[in-house]
C-alpha atoms as one frame of an Amber mdcrd trajectory, in Angstrom:
protein
  13.516  14.500  26.166  11.452  12.303  23.904   8.291  13.257  25.722   9.127
  16.945  25.304   9.744  16.345  21.569   6.410  14.513  21.157   4.546  17.214
  23.042   6.097  19.904  20.777   5.131  17.802  17.714   1.505  17.578  18.961
   1.319  21.289  19.586   2.731  22.055  16.096   0.136  19.722  14.495  -2.750
  21.201  16.561  -1.593  24.660  15.567  -1.519  23.712  11.799  -5.016  22.130
  12.068  -6.384  25.210  13.839  -4.949  27.576  11.186  -6.332  25.372   8.380
  -9.835  25.219   9.924  -9.790  28.947  10.471  -8.727  29.593   6.886 -11.473
  27.301   5.681 -14.055  29.099   7.810 -12.987  32.497   6.439 -13.195  31.271
   2.858 -16.624  29.839   3.462 -17.851  33.035   5.127 -16.406  35.198   2.308
 -18.219  33.174  -0.336 -21.465  32.383   1.469 -23.170  35.585   0.353 -22.462
  34.709  -3.275 -23.487  31.121  -2.727 -26.883  32.156  -1.301 -27.707  34.003
  -4.462 -27.339  30.907  -6.563 -27.404  27.165  -6.068 -24.164  25.390  -5.123
 -22.808  22.591  -7.287 -20.895  19.359  -6.596 -18.295  17.098  -8.300 -17.247
  13.482  -7.789 -13.884  12.221  -9.109 -11.717   9.203  -9.507  -7.862   9.318
 -10.220  -4.874   7.034 -10.370  -1.161   7.971 -10.335   2.257   7.229  -9.104
   5.718   8.461  -8.478   8.330   8.644  -5.706   6.548   7.325  -2.653   9.090
   6.844   0.206   9.112   5.813   3.807  11.522   8.401   5.175  13.982   7.617
   8.019  17.677   7.658   8.809  19.169   4.380  10.219  21.984   4.707  12.683
  24.238   2.139  10.992  22.979   1.730   7.502  21.664   3.664   4.522  18.216
   4.063   3.092  16.886   4.328  -0.466  13.418   5.546  -1.453  11.098   3.686
  -3.696   8.132   4.144  -6.059   4.552   3.825  -5.227   0.909   4.185  -6.476
  -2.156   6.077  -5.397  -5.864   5.619  -6.162  -8.459   8.102  -4.958 -12.173
   8.821  -4.975 -13.071  12.442  -4.363 -15.916  14.847  -3.651 -15.983  18.622
  -4.002 -18.629  21.016  -2.843 -18.473  24.461  -4.423 -19.428  27.711  -2.725
 -19.088  29.689  -5.935 -17.611  29.284  -9.457 -13.970  29.059  -8.056 -13.875
  27.970  -4.367 -14.750  24.504  -2.970 -14.090  22.138  -0.121 -12.509  18.832
  -1.303 -12.560  15.514   0.559 -12.814  11.813  -0.290 -10.927   8.614   0.343
  -7.845   6.991  -1.186  -5.166   4.295  -0.857  -1.487   5.013  -1.399   1.526
   2.686  -1.307   4.982   3.647   0.003   8.317   1.756  -0.324  11.888   2.005
   0.890  14.983  -0.192   1.170  17.640  -0.376   3.879  21.212  -1.617   3.363
  23.562  -2.681   6.133  27.042  -3.311   4.790  30.080  -4.004   6.865  28.247
  -2.738   9.987  27.410  -4.348  13.333  25.200  -3.740  16.343  25.888  -4.716
  19.941  23.364  -5.594  22.587  24.116  -6.145  26.361  23.089  -9.674  27.242
  23.215 -12.358  29.885  24.545 -15.837  29.530  22.241 -17.828  31.834  24.260
 -21.095  31.194  27.606 -19.687  32.376  26.057 -16.874  34.445  28.032 -14.203
  32.712  27.303 -10.778  31.241  28.364 -10.469  27.598  27.717  -8.453  24.395
  25.683 -10.057  21.671  27.080  -8.696  18.403  25.632  -8.994  14.967  27.825
  -8.187  11.835  25.898  -7.391   8.659  27.353  -7.870   5.151  25.524  -6.806
   2.028  22.310  -7.016   3.988  19.204  -5.566   2.320  15.751  -5.083   3.793
  12.666  -3.788   1.887   9.693  -2.025   3.543   6.266  -1.608   2.058   3.265
   0.150   3.506  -0.245   0.850   2.218  -2.041   3.826   3.818  -5.789   4.604
   3.705  -6.016   8.414   3.373  -8.862  10.818   3.984  -8.157  14.404   2.670
  -9.679  17.730   3.826  -8.491  20.432   1.454  -9.396  23.864   0.179  -9.867
  23.807  -3.633  -9.644  26.555  -6.188 -10.112  26.452  -9.969 -10.058  29.115
 -12.719 -11.400  28.662 -16.249  -9.299  29.474 -19.381  -9.914  29.047 -23.106
 -13.712  29.773 -22.936 -14.247  27.192 -20.064 -12.929  24.316 -22.115  -9.774
  24.155 -20.025  -9.398  24.941 -16.289  -6.409  25.129 -13.970  -6.843  24.165
 -10.406  -5.003  23.763  -7.122  -5.784  22.435  -3.695  -4.062  22.319  -0.262
  -4.755  20.929   3.054  -4.198  17.790   5.091  -4.747  14.077   4.948  -5.396
  11.738   7.877  -3.761   8.394   7.181  -4.417   4.899   8.578  -1.932   2.012
   7.791  -3.842  -0.944   6.500  -0.764  -3.024   5.496   2.862  -2.745   6.481
   5.500  -5.419   5.720   9.202  -5.971   5.398  11.117  -8.456   3.387  14.805
  -9.572   3.540  16.180  -9.402   0.039  19.789 -10.639   0.275  23.005 -10.608
   2.245  24.279 -12.292   5.376  24.925 -11.696   9.083  27.252 -13.190  11.556
  26.651 -13.354  15.330  29.379 -13.351  17.952  29.650 -12.917  21.634  32.103
 -10.653  23.411  32.979 -11.717  26.952  34.892  -9.033  28.866  36.791 -11.453
  31.050  38.082 -13.225  27.955  38.972  -9.975  26.167  37.809 -11.303  22.748
  34.835 -12.532  20.803  33.458 -16.085  20.677  32.046 -16.849  17.208  32.700
 -20.489  16.656  29.406 -22.553  16.682  31.458 -25.557  17.784  32.469 -23.982
  21.067  30.479 -26.033  23.482  31.013 -23.654  26.454  29.083 -20.797  24.808
  26.003 -22.377  23.165  24.306 -19.412  21.576  24.242 -20.363  17.920  27.098
 -18.023  17.085  27.924 -18.304  13.325  27.247 -16.930   9.890  23.787 -16.951
   8.261  22.415 -16.183   4.812  19.035 -14.526   4.419  16.492 -16.167   2.193
  13.469 -13.865   1.616  12.185 -13.819   5.140   9.142 -11.671   5.671   7.365
 -10.028   8.548   4.969  -7.296   9.556   5.866  -3.812  10.572   4.220  -2.178
  13.514   3.439   1.487  12.738   1.587   4.143  14.689  -2.144   3.679  13.854
  -2.838   7.292  12.719  -0.745   9.901  10.884  -1.257  13.455   9.574   0.062
  14.534   6.192   0.416  17.859   4.439  -1.143  17.491   0.939  -0.731  19.887
  -2.060  -1.862  19.331  -5.607  -2.000  21.376  -8.827  -3.063  20.684 -12.375
  -5.573  21.139 -15.153  -8.983  19.994 -16.383 -10.224  19.402 -19.941 -14.041
  19.713 -20.197 -15.180  17.041 -22.630 -18.865  18.081 -22.148 -21.087  19.398
 -19.396 -20.853  16.256 -17.328 -17.326  14.894 -17.870 -13.891  16.353 -17.352
 -10.494  14.757 -17.676  -7.755  15.773 -15.244  -3.954  15.696 -14.909  -2.122
  16.917 -11.812   1.251  17.011  -9.906   0.903  16.155  -6.262   3.097  16.341
  -3.177   2.609  14.923   0.317   4.614  14.868   3.485   3.771  13.192   6.806
   3.988  15.525   9.809   3.807  12.920  12.467   6.094  10.022  13.452   5.205
   6.544  12.126   7.833   4.829  14.238   6.824   3.310  17.511   9.509   3.816
  20.254  11.610   0.716  20.541  14.753  -0.302  22.413  15.005  -3.600  20.495
  18.013  -4.281  18.104  17.363  -5.528  14.562  18.330  -9.015  15.692  18.209
  -9.975  19.340  20.090 -12.752  21.261  17.121 -15.118  20.682  17.616 -14.675
  16.943  14.305 -12.880  16.585  14.429 -10.535  13.677  12.611  -7.255  14.572
  13.224  -5.340  11.349  14.400  -1.801  10.912  11.017  -0.123  11.686  10.662
  -1.969  15.020  14.235  -1.393  16.077  16.356   1.237  17.799  18.092   1.818
  14.502  15.727   4.812  13.852  14.157   7.431  16.042  11.608   8.846  13.490
   9.918   7.646  10.314   7.756   9.581   7.950   6.107   9.439   4.498   6.841
  11.548   1.341   5.146  11.383  -2.041   5.709  13.291  -5.258   4.226  12.235
  -8.505   1.714  12.600 -11.357  -1.896  11.381 -11.611  -4.734  11.401 -14.071
  -8.443  10.941 -13.686 -11.996  11.755 -14.526 -14.327  14.284 -12.858 -18.134
  14.173 -13.101 -20.549  17.110 -12.474 -23.033  15.616 -10.037 -25.790  18.139
 -11.060 -25.462  17.335 -14.692 -25.238  13.614 -13.966 -28.605  13.693 -12.218
 -30.115  16.239 -14.611 -30.539  19.037 -12.039 -30.849  22.011 -14.355 -31.246
  24.436 -11.382 -27.726  23.808 -10.261 -25.944  23.822 -13.573 -22.799  25.776
 -14.079 -22.676  28.327 -16.878 -22.306  26.696 -20.348 -18.847  26.809 -21.866
């Protein structure tokens, strides 16, 4: 079933990419005649922003809360005419979330090699909080459209397309709380949880967390839907200032399949993202950003490619 779901997901992504590339080709063809009549022009940009940037997932036994993040991007736009362009570049975006496990427990079938007995390794979580943080290197490919208003002093713009993301850093940290480990032996009919019980030496007992950290293992590549809209203010021929609202959503699964519990019988903490607590993880961003845009042709004094004067 998981393979069928993954195959369907790949087909959906391939279909979206095909439609996007086809749309881009149509736009390029429609504007090529106009572009041939005049020289094209190019922009470079830098922007910085932030907002709600969450790692999205639904744990089986706990609850998740989204967090804030930041984004920094360098961009490039190649215009086919006065309105349409292809936009690309490179950027880095951070994402955060927190998981809380309160009055919940997980059970893992285990084997007692000392007493040669099957038992259940049980972990009870109380006020347990884990924070996840990821930094994603993103490369966008988007269709871009802008329209001048107020005698070209102000312009509104929008762009839509996809981003290919590569995790460059992904970590978790235990914030606070405690957990208690116990062993349930069917032939006894009850749990063993006393660390002083010499017959069942498995470290059963209660433990407090103290800021333990670890790395998260995410799928190495992801595909995101990326939409943005905003306005420019033209300071002069070369420089524009921009402000925009942006939205992004990851279409692929960040979570690597895992059958491991959060905490196994060897007291190895796997973390939420490496456990069987979740089946799927994604990214979502919604925020505001501001930046500066430079006209490459003006910057390098190419008069032949100048846009009309405002």
